C-alpha positions as CSV (number, residue, x, y, z in Angstrom):
1,M,-19.9,-3.5,-27.4
2,A,-17.2,-1.5,-25.3
3,Q,-14.7,-3.7,-23.4
4,Q,-14.6,-3.4,-19.6
5,H,-11.1,-3.1,-18.1
6,L,-10.2,-3.9,-14.5
7,D,-8.0,-2.4,-12.0
8,P,-5.6,-5.4,-11.2
9,T,-4.8,-3.8,-7.9
10,D,-8.3,-4.2,-6.8
11,P,-8.8,-7.3,-4.7
12,A,-12.6,-7.2,-5.3
13,A,-12.0,-7.7,-9.1
14,D,-12.4,-11.4,-9.0
15,V,-13.5,-12.0,-12.3
16,A,-12.3,-13.8,-15.4
17,T,-10.0,-11.9,-17.8
18,G,-8.1,-12.3,-21.0
19,E,-5.6,-14.3,-18.7
20,S,-8.4,-16.8,-18.1
21,L,-9.1,-17.1,-21.7
22,A,-5.4,-17.8,-22.5
23,A,-5.3,-20.4,-19.8
24,Y,-8.3,-22.3,-21.2
25,L,-7.1,-22.0,-24.8
26,R,-3.7,-23.4,-23.8
27,A,-5.4,-26.1,-21.9
28,Q,-7.5,-27.0,-25.0
29,A,-4.5,-26.9,-27.4
30,T,-2.6,-29.4,-24.8
31,E,-5.8,-31.7,-25.2
32,F,-5.7,-31.5,-28.8
33,L,-1.9,-32.5,-29.0
34,R,-2.6,-35.3,-26.7
35,A,-5.3,-36.7,-28.9
36,L,-3.3,-36.2,-31.9
37,R,-0.5,-38.3,-30.3
38,L,-3.1,-40.9,-29.5
39,H,-4.4,-40.9,-33.0
40,R,-1.0,-41.5,-34.4
41,E,-0.1,-44.3,-32.1
42,T,-3.2,-46.2,-33.3
43,G,-3.0,-45.1,-36.9
44,G,-6.6,-44.6,-37.3
45,S,-7.1,-48.2,-37.5
46,H,-10.5,-50.1,-38.0
47,Q,-8.7,-53.1,-36.6
48,A,-10.4,-54.6,-33.3
49,N,-7.3,-53.8,-31.2
50,G,-7.2,-50.3,-32.4
51,A,-10.5,-49.3,-33.3
52,D,-11.8,-47.9,-29.9
53,E,-8.7,-46.0,-29.4
54,S,-8.9,-44.4,-32.7
55,V,-12.5,-43.4,-32.2
56,D,-11.6,-41.7,-28.9
57,A,-8.8,-39.9,-30.5
58,A,-11.0,-38.5,-33.3
59,R,-13.6,-37.6,-30.6
60,L,-11.0,-35.8,-28.5
61,L,-9.6,-33.9,-31.5
62,R,-13.1,-32.7,-32.6
63,R,-13.9,-31.8,-28.9
64,S,-10.9,-29.5,-28.4
65,A,-11.1,-28.2,-32.2
66,R,-14.6,-27.0,-31.3
67,R,-13.9,-25.4,-28.2
68,I,-10.9,-23.6,-29.5
69,S,-12.8,-22.4,-32.7
70,G,-15.9,-21.5,-30.6
71,N,-14.3,-19.4,-28.2
72,L,-12.0,-17.8,-30.9
73,H,-15.4,-16.4,-32.2
74,T,-16.9,-15.5,-28.9
75,F,-13.8,-13.5,-27.5
76,R,-12.3,-12.6,-30.8
77,P,-12.0,-8.8,-29.7
78,L,-9.3,-10.0,-27.1
79,L,-7.3,-11.9,-29.7
80,D,-5.0,-11.1,-32.8
81,P,-7.8,-10.6,-35.4
82,D,-5.4,-11.9,-38.3
83,W,-4.5,-14.9,-36.5
84,S,-7.9,-15.6,-35.1
85,E,-9.8,-15.3,-38.3
86,E,-7.2,-17.6,-40.0
87,M,-7.3,-20.2,-37.3
88,R,-11.0,-20.4,-36.5
89,P,-12.2,-21.7,-40.1
90,E,-9.3,-24.3,-40.2
91,L,-10.4,-25.8,-37.0
92,A,-14.0,-25.8,-38.1
93,W,-13.0,-27.8,-41.2
94,L,-11.0,-30.3,-39.2
95,S,-13.9,-30.9,-36.7
96,G,-16.4,-31.1,-39.4
97,T,-14.2,-33.6,-41.4
98,L,-13.5,-35.8,-38.4
99,G,-17.1,-35.8,-37.6
100,L,-18.5,-37.3,-40.6
101,E,-17.6,-40.9,-40.3
102,H,-19.3,-41.0,-36.7
103,S,-22.4,-39.2,-38.0
104,Y,-22.9,-41.8,-40.9
105,E,-22.4,-44.7,-38.6
106,A,-25.0,-43.2,-35.8
107,R,-27.6,-42.3,-38.6
108,L,-27.4,-45.8,-39.9
109,E,-27.8,-47.4,-36.5
110,R,-30.7,-45.1,-35.7
111,L,-32.5,-45.9,-39.1
112,L,-32.2,-49.6,-38.8
113,L,-33.5,-49.7,-35.2
114,A,-36.5,-47.5,-36.3
115,L,-37.2,-49.9,-39.1
116,H,-37.2,-52.8,-36.6
117,R,-39.4,-50.8,-34.4
118,L,-41.7,-49.8,-37.1
119,S,-42.0,-53.3,-38.8
120,G,-43.2,-54.8,-35.3
121,A,-40.8,-57.7,-35.5
122,T,-39.4,-59.3,-32.7
123,V,-36.3,-60.3,-34.9
124,L,-34.7,-58.8,-37.9
125,P,-37.0,-57.5,-40.4
126,A,-35.7,-59.9,-43.2
127,Q,-36.6,-62.9,-40.9
128,A,-40.1,-61.6,-40.1
129,V,-41.5,-61.2,-43.6
130,D,-43.1,-64.6,-43.7
131,A,-44.3,-64.5,-40.3
132,A,-45.9,-61.0,-40.7
133,L,-47.7,-61.9,-43.9
134,A,-49.2,-65.0,-42.4
135,A,-50.3,-63.6,-39.2
136,A,-53.0,-61.1,-38.0
137,P,-56.3,-62.9,-38.8
138,L,-59.1,-60.6,-40.2
139,P,-61.4,-59.3,-37.5
140,A,-65.1,-59.9,-37.3
141,G,-67.6,-57.4,-38.3
142,G,-68.8,-58.2,-41.9
143,A,-67.5,-57.2,-45.1
144,A,-66.5,-53.8,-44.3
145,G,-64.7,-55.1,-41.0
146,G,-63.0,-57.7,-43.2
147,A,-61.9,-55.3,-45.7
148,A,-60.5,-52.9,-43.2
149,G,-58.6,-55.9,-41.6
150,A,-57.3,-57.0,-45.0
151,T,-56.0,-53.4,-45.6
152,A,-54.4,-53.2,-42.2
153,T,-52.9,-56.7,-42.7
154,Q,-51.6,-55.7,-46.3
155,E,-50.0,-52.3,-45.1
156,R,-48.1,-54.2,-42.1
157,G,-47.1,-56.8,-44.4
158,N,-45.8,-54.2,-47.1
159,L,-43.9,-52.3,-44.3
160,T,-42.5,-55.6,-43.1
161,V,-41.5,-57.0,-46.4
162,G,-40.1,-53.4,-47.5
163,A,-38.3,-52.9,-44.3
164,A,-35.9,-55.6,-45.1
165,K,-35.0,-54.2,-48.6
166,A,-35.2,-50.6,-47.2
167,G,-32.6,-51.5,-44.4
168,A,-30.4,-53.2,-47.0
169,L,-30.5,-50.0,-49.2
170,L,-29.6,-47.7,-46.4
171,E,-26.8,-50.0,-45.3
172,R,-25.3,-50.0,-48.7
173,Q,-25.7,-46.1,-49.1
174,L,-24.7,-45.1,-45.5
175,T,-21.8,-47.7,-45.3
176,L,-20.4,-46.5,-48.5
177,A,-20.6,-42.8,-47.3
178,R,-18.9,-43.8,-44.0
179,T,-16.0,-45.5,-45.7
180,R,-15.5,-42.6,-47.9
181,A,-15.7,-40.2,-44.9
182,H,-13.2,-42.3,-43.1
183,S,-11.0,-42.2,-46.1
184,T,-11.4,-38.4,-46.2
185,A,-10.4,-37.9,-42.6
186,L,-7.3,-40.1,-43.0
187,Q,-6.3,-37.9,-45.9
188,A,-7.1,-34.9,-44.2
189,L,-4.8,-35.8,-41.2
190,G,-1.9,-36.4,-43.5
191,S,-2.4,-33.2,-45.5
192,S,-0.2,-30.2,-45.4
193,R,-3.4,-28.3,-44.5
194,F,-3.8,-30.3,-41.2
195,H,-0.1,-30.1,-40.5
196,A,-0.4,-26.3,-40.6
197,V,-3.3,-26.4,-38.2
198,A,-1.4,-28.7,-35.8
199,D,1.8,-26.5,-35.8
200,K,-0.5,-23.5,-34.9
201,V,-2.2,-25.4,-32.2
202,A,1.3,-26.6,-30.9
203,V,2.3,-22.8,-30.6
204,L,-1.1,-22.0,-29.1
205,A,-0.2,-24.5,-26.2
206,S,2.5,-22.1,-25.0
207,E,1.6,-18.7,-26.4
208,V,-2.0,-17.1,-26.9
209,P,-1.8,-14.2,-29.2
210,L,-3.9,-11.8,-27.0
211,T,-4.2,-8.1,-27.7
212,R,-2.3,-5.5,-25.5
213,T,-5.3,-4.9,-23.1
214,A,-6.7,-8.3,-23.1
215,A,-5.1,-9.3,-19.9
216,T,-7.2,-6.9,-17.8
217,T,-10.3,-7.1,-19.9
218,D,-13.6,-8.5,-18.3
219,L,-14.6,-11.6,-20.2
220,R,-18.2,-11.2,-19.0
221,P,-19.6,-8.7,-21.7
222,P,-18.7,-11.0,-24.7
223,A,-20.0,-14.1,-22.8
224,A,-23.1,-12.1,-22.0
225,A,-23.4,-11.2,-25.8
226,A,-23.0,-14.9,-26.9
227,E,-26.0,-15.5,-24.4
228,E,-28.1,-12.7,-26.0
229,R,-27.4,-14.1,-29.4
230,L,-28.9,-17.5,-28.4
231,T,-31.9,-16.0,-26.5
232,A,-32.5,-13.9,-29.6
233,A,-32.5,-16.9,-31.8
234,I,-34.7,-18.9,-29.5
235,G,-37.1,-16.1,-29.5
236,A,-37.4,-16.3,-33.4
237,L,-38.4,-20.1,-33.1
238,P,-41.9,-21.1,-33.7
239,L,-42.4,-22.3,-30.2
240,V,-46.1,-22.4,-30.5
241,T,-45.9,-24.8,-33.3
242,A,-43.3,-26.9,-31.1
243,G,-46.0,-27.2,-28.6
244,H,-47.9,-29.4,-30.8
245,P,-47.1,-33.1,-31.0
246,Y,-47.3,-33.2,-34.9
247,N,-46.6,-30.8,-37.4
248,A,-48.1,-31.6,-40.7
249,E,-46.1,-29.1,-42.7
250,A,-42.8,-31.0,-42.0
251,L,-43.9,-33.8,-44.3
252,V,-44.7,-31.6,-47.3
253,H,-41.1,-31.0,-48.2
254,G,-39.7,-34.4,-47.1
255,L,-40.2,-36.7,-50.2
256,S,-40.1,-34.0,-52.9
257,P,-37.7,-34.1,-55.6
258,D,-35.9,-31.3,-54.1
259,P,-32.9,-32.8,-52.0
260,S,-32.1,-29.5,-50.1
261,P,-32.3,-29.5,-46.4
262,H,-35.8,-29.1,-44.7
263,P,-36.4,-25.3,-44.5
264,Q,-37.9,-25.5,-41.0
265,D,-34.9,-27.1,-39.6
266,G,-32.2,-24.5,-40.2
267,P,-33.2,-22.2,-37.4
268,W,-33.1,-25.0,-34.9
269,H,-29.7,-26.1,-36.1
270,Q,-28.5,-22.6,-35.5
271,V,-30.0,-22.4,-32.1
272,R,-27.9,-25.7,-31.5
273,L,-24.7,-24.1,-32.4
274,L,-25.5,-20.9,-30.4
275,L,-26.1,-23.1,-27.5
276,R,-22.9,-24.8,-27.8
277,L,-21.0,-21.3,-28.1
278,H,-22.9,-20.3,-25.0
279,R,-21.6,-23.3,-22.9
280,Y,-18.0,-22.9,-24.2
281,A,-18.1,-19.4,-23.1
282,Q,-19.2,-20.5,-19.6
283,E,-16.4,-22.8,-19.4
284,V,-13.9,-20.2,-20.0
285,L,-15.6,-17.9,-17.4
286,H,-15.3,-20.8,-14.9
287,G,-11.8,-22.2,-15.8
288,G,-13.2,-25.2,-17.5
289,N,-15.3,-26.2,-14.5
290,S,-18.6,-24.5,-15.1
291,P,-21.6,-25.6,-12.9
292,V,-23.9,-28.1,-14.5
293,D,-27.1,-26.4,-15.5
294,V,-29.6,-29.5,-15.8
295,R,-32.2,-27.6,-17.6
296,L,-29.5,-26.2,-20.3
297,L,-28.2,-29.7,-20.6
298,S,-31.8,-30.8,-21.3
299,A,-32.3,-28.3,-23.9
300,G,-29.0,-29.3,-25.5
301,Q,-29.8,-32.9,-25.6
302,A,-33.1,-32.2,-27.2
303,L,-31.4,-30.2,-30.0
304,N,-29.0,-33.0,-30.5
305,R,-31.9,-35.4,-31.0
306,H,-33.6,-32.9,-33.3
307,R,-30.4,-32.8,-35.4
308,D,-30.0,-36.7,-35.6
309,A,-33.6,-37.1,-36.5
310,S,-33.7,-34.4,-39.1
311,E,-30.5,-35.9,-40.7
312,A,-32.1,-39.5,-40.4
313,A,-35.4,-38.2,-42.2
314,A,-33.2,-36.7,-44.9
315,A,-31.3,-40.0,-45.5
316,A,-34.5,-42.0,-45.7
317,A,-35.9,-39.4,-48.2
318,Q,-32.8,-39.5,-50.3
319,A,-32.9,-43.5,-50.4
320,A,-36.6,-43.3,-51.4
321,R,-35.4,-41.4,-54.4
322,T,-33.3,-44.3,-55.6
323,P,-34.3,-45.2,-59.2
324,R,-36.3,-48.5,-59.8
325,I,-36.9,-49.5,-56.2
326,A,-39.7,-51.9,-55.4
327,P,-43.0,-50.3,-54.2
328,A,-42.7,-52.1,-50.8
329,T,-39.4,-50.7,-50.3
330,A,-40.5,-47.1,-51.2
331,Y,-43.6,-47.4,-48.8
332,A,-41.4,-48.5,-46.0
333,L,-38.8,-45.6,-46.5
334,G,-41.9,-43.3,-46.6
335,V,-42.9,-44.6,-43.3
336,L,-39.5,-44.2,-42.0
337,H,-39.3,-40.6,-43.2
338,A,-42.6,-39.9,-41.4
339,D,-41.5,-41.5,-38.3
340,Q,-38.3,-39.5,-38.1
341,R,-40.2,-36.2,-38.9
342,H,-42.2,-37.1,-35.8
343,E,-39.1,-37.6,-33.9
344,V,-38.1,-34.1,-34.9
345,E,-41.3,-32.7,-33.6
346,A,-40.9,-34.7,-30.4
347,A,-37.3,-33.0,-29.9
348,R,-38.7,-29.6,-30.6
349,F,-41.4,-30.1,-28.0
350,A,-38.8,-31.4,-25.5
351,F,-36.7,-28.5,-26.0
352,Q,-39.7,-26.1,-25.6
353,Q,-40.3,-27.8,-22.3
354,A,-36.8,-27.6,-21.1
355,W,-36.3,-23.9,-22.2
356,Q,-39.5,-22.6,-20.7
357,Q,-38.6,-24.4,-17.4
358,Q,-35.3,-22.7,-17.6
359,T,-36.9,-19.4,-18.2
360,V,-39.4,-19.7,-15.6
361,G,-36.9,-21.0,-13.0
362,T,-34.3,-18.1,-13.6
363,P,-34.6,-15.5,-10.9
C-alpha cells in the first residue's frame, strides 16, 4: 500500500502522522519503565504486602509491551525495519511469559466455580457429597418413573462425588502450572534477554527510529489496513453456526486422545488478536484517547470469554486424560468440559450479536 505524505504547511492537514506514532511509542515505553521500576520495588513478591503491587506491575508491563509490539507491526513501514523486526518478537515473548501465571490462576478459578455450579451445591462440592446422595426422593409414576428418577439421582450423585475429586485434581495441576509460570517469569525478568529488551525500551522512551519520510506520512492507511484484516478474518468465521446455541461438533474433538488445540477455535483466537491490533491502532490515531466504541468493546469482551472458556475446556479434557482416575472423577470432568464448550458457543453467539449490531449501526 502506497504511503500518503502530507504537506506540513497545509493547515487543513490535521491528521495523525509519524510524529503521532513516535509520541505514542514514547509514552508506552515510559509506562513500561515505570511498571518495571514498580516490579523491582516489590521484588515479584507473593507476600501479602507486595502481592497486589507485583500483580499490578506485571499487568502494566504486559499492557505496554503488547501495545508497543502491536503498533510496531501495524505501522512497520514507518519504522526502521531491522530494529522493528528485532524488537517485536522480544516484546511478544515478554508479554506471553508474564501472562501465564495470571492465566493459570484465572483458569482454575473459572473451573472450580463451574464445578460448584454444576454440582448444584450450596456449599463446596466436598461438603455436599453426602447430602446430594441422600437427597432427591424418587418421583411417582410407577417402575419407569422410579427408574428414571433413580438414574437422574445417580447422575447427580456421580457429579457431586466426582466434583470434589475433579476439583482437587484440577487444583493440583493448575497450581503446579501457575507456580512454574511464576518461576519462569521471575527467571525471564532476571535474564540477559530481558535486560536487552528493557535497554531498547529505555532508548525508545526518548528516541523512536522512524524512517526519513515518516514524520509527514499519514497514519490512516496502515490503520485502515489493520481494520480490513480484521473485517476479512471475521468474514471467514462461521457466524451462521455461531447463531445456534449449541454446536455439537465442538464436543467430538474435546476428549479424544489428541491434546492439540480445538480446530474450531483457532480462527476465533486470530480474530481476537486482530481486534486488539485494530484497537491499538485507533489509540495511536487519537493520541491514546480513542473514543469508546461500546459495540466494539462488547465484541472484544465476547472474544475474551471465548478464549477463557476454550482454554478451560482444554484443561478439563487434559485432566480427564490423567491415568487411573476414578469413574466419578472422569464423569465430572466430562460434564465440566461440555459445560465450557457450551460457554465457548455462548461467547461466539454474543460476538456475532455485537458485531452484527456494529455493522448495521455503522453509517
